[in-house]
C-alpha positions in Angstrom: 0.1 0.0 0.2 1.4 3.4 -1.3 -0.1 4.9 2.0 1.5 2.6 4.5 4.9 3.5 2.9 3.8 7.7 2.8 2.7 7.2 6.6 6.3 5.0 7.6 8.3 8.0 5.8 6.3 10.5 7.6 6.8 9.1 10.9 10.5 8.8 10.2 10.6 12.3 9.2 8.9 13.1 12.7 11.4 11.0 14.4 14.3 12.8 12.9 12.7 16.5 13.8 12.2 15.3 17.4 15.8 13.3 17.6 17.1 16.7 16.0 15.6 18.9 18.3 16.1 17.0 21.3 19.7 17.1 20.4 20.1 20.5 20.0 18.0 21.5 23.5 
């Protein structure tokens, strides 16, 4: 399913953002 891949990619991006923010915090 393309939707599953899209949601997974979005989740990965969110995780990256969170790790980046915590890294700079």
